[in-house]
N, C-alpha and C positions, 0 to 999 in steps of 0.2 A: 504495499500499500504506499502512498505517498508519505514521504517524511515531513518535518514542519515547513518546509517552503512554501506549502499551500496557505501558511498563516501569516506570511509575509507581505512586504509590498509586492506590485506588478513591477512592469517597467519604469525605468528611473522618471518617467513622467506621472506615475501613481497609476497607470490604467495599465490594465492586463490584456490577456487576447482575446479575439472572436469577439470584437467590440460590435458587431453586427448581429450577433445570435439575439434571437428573439428572447426577452426577458420572461423569466419565469417567477411564478410566486409559491412558495412553498409553505405549506399548512396555513393558507390564508393570511400569512403574516410576514414571511421573510422574502423581500423581493429581490430577487439574484440580479446582480451587474456583472461587471468585467470578470474574466476567468482569470484566477491569480497563480493557479499551478495546476499540473497534470501528472498524474503517477499511473502506474499500471494498471492500476483497479479503482482510482478515484480521482474527482477533480474538485476543485476548490473555488470557491465563488467569494468575490466581496458582494455582500448582502446590505440591504437597509431593512430595518425595523418599521414596518408602516404604521407601528402605534406610536412609536417614540421618534422616528429618523434615526436612530443609533445606528452606525456602522458595525457588521459582525462579519465573521467569516464561516462560510456553509461548506461544510465538506459532504459532496455527493459520492457514495459508494456504489458499484455495480456488484450486489452481493451474488449475481448468479456466477461471476467470474472468480469468486473466493473459493479455495480450498477449505475443506473442513476445519484444518489448523487456522489458518486466516480469519475464519469466522470466531473461533473461539478467541482468539489474539483480538478482535474488533469488539464482543463482547464484553472482554475483561478491561479494554482500555475506556468503553463507556462507562462501565460500571465503577472504575476508578474516577474517572472524572465527576461522575455524580457525587460519589461519597466522599471525596477529598477535598474540601474546602479551604483556602486559603489564599490571600491574598498575592502570593508568589506562586501560585500554580493556575496554569490556564484555566480561564472559568467556562464551565460546561453551561449552557443555556438553554437547549430545546433539542429534540429529536423528533424526525417525522419519518415515517416507512410507508413505502408501496410495497407490491408483490418482489420486487425485483431489486428495490434501492433503497438505501438508507441516507438520510440526509442529518448531519449533525452541525447543530447552531453553536458557535464557540465565539469567544472573545477574540475581537480583531487586533493584531498588535501592528502598527503602522512603522515601527522602528525597525523592522527586520529581525535579523538573528544576531546573537553576540558574535559570532563568527565574522559575519559582515562588517560587524561593528568595529571588530580588532584591526580587519584587514584595512578598512578605510583610515585607522588612525595609526597603523603601525604598532602600537601597542596603548596601554592603559596607564594612568599616573595610579599612584598608590591609594589614594584618597577614594577615588571614582572604583577601584578595583574592590577596596573593601567594602564599599558600599553595596557594590553587586555581589559580593560574597555574603554579606550579612541577610541580603533578600533570598539567596539561595538556601542558605541554612534555615532561613524561616520555612522555606518550601519541604526542605528536606525532613525538617522537624515534624510537620503535618502528616507527612507520609510515614515516619517511622511510629507516629501516634496509631495510625492505621495500619500498621505492621506491613508496610509496603517498602521494596525495593526498586529502583527506577530502571537498573542494568543498561541504560543507553545514556547517560549524562555526558554530553558534548555541546560544544558552544553553539553548534546547529540547533540544537533542541533548547535553546534558551532564549526565548524571545522577549523582545524589549519594546515597551509601548509609545515609545518615540525615539528619535535619532538623535540624542543626545545625551550628556552625562547625567541628566535628572530622569532619565527612562526609568519605570519599574520592571523588574526582572521576572518572567514568568517560564516556570518549566512546564515543557510541553513532550508530546510525543511518548504516549505510555504504553506503545503497541509491545512492547519487552518487559514491563511491568509485572511483578509476581507477588502476591502475599506470602511471607515468611513468617507462620507463627511458630510459638515456643514447641508446640506440638508435631510440626511439621519438619524439624531439622533446618538442613541447609540446602541450596539450588547448586545445581551440578551443570545447567544448561550453559554452553558457551555461546554467549549473543553479545550484541552490543556493536562498539566502533574500537578494533584494535588498538589505536593510539590513546584511546582512554581507558582501556580495560586495567583493570588489577593483575597483577602477575599470578595469582592464584587461579583466575579465569583463563587466563591465556595458558597455564599449565593444565588445564582440565581437571582441577582440583574442585573439592566443593567450597563454597563462599556464602557468606551472609551481607548483611547491609553494610558493611564494612568496605565491601567493592567500590561502593558509591563514594565514599569518602577518597578513596583514591584517584577516581575520575575527578572530583571536586578538587583534589590537590593540582592535578594536572590542568585542569581550567585556569585555576589562579595562577600557575606558572605562565602558561598562555596569555593571560592578559597582561601580567607585569612584563613578559620578556617579549612577546609577538611570536612565538613558535612553540611547538608542544615540547616537551622534556625529553622526550626518547621518540626515535625513530626507527625503522627496518625495512628490510626490501619484502619482509614476510613475518608472519606472526613468531618462528622460532626465532629469527633475528632478532624482532624486535625483544623478545623475552631475554636473549642473550643478553643485549645492551642495557636493559632494565638492571640486569644481574651485576653487571660487569663495570656500567660506566659511574662514575661519580656525578652524583645530583646537585647541581649549584646553580645559582643564579650569576649571569657574567659580572663582573668585577663592576665594571662601568654604569650598570644598573643598580647593583645591590649597594654601591657609594650613596644612593640617592635615596635607598630606602631607610624607614627609620627602624 
């Protein structure tokens, strides 16, 4: 399914694709406008609430093309969004279904994702990085209260409400999220994005919510430095580099940090 790009801005002029496509209204309330993105199984539209004129994002999913595993992933993602409420978690608003299609109405984030934000600036100053990290911590705390792990934390899945340093950060894309309750032990499925995966995940070992903390550290490093802390041509080399490479912030950046 589509990642979080469908919740971001469209083209540089703020307009998406297929501008001439006939507008539709979902659920008698959500007027679809420009297409913001398209994935293998989903399209996402910028839409307007006909009751309030608020801008939202509507994810349109062609369910007949989903495997049983993807349908279960979609079900869990919707459940997580509905049940987990926090100012730093992307807000679920509404859902409508037809025989073959599901429409999920979500908060619209006009600032794009954190990855784009970092690339536009090169890196982020310490005070702003601290502010974003506090917001990420708030969202993760809400997830832990619900005994959830995200399993795919990365800058591309952290959305911003505006394209400036005063933006609010929102955790998005819960397609890999899983409940880990005390009675269920630890997870063992390898999933997520390798550059942000904890070593135990890369090494096919069991893991728990601490795996999200490794990803959080990698995100902080990227904000401050402008690049990921570890790289590799494949997962084996990446794991070897994590195990053997000294982890430190470059001196010219570290000297400016408190």
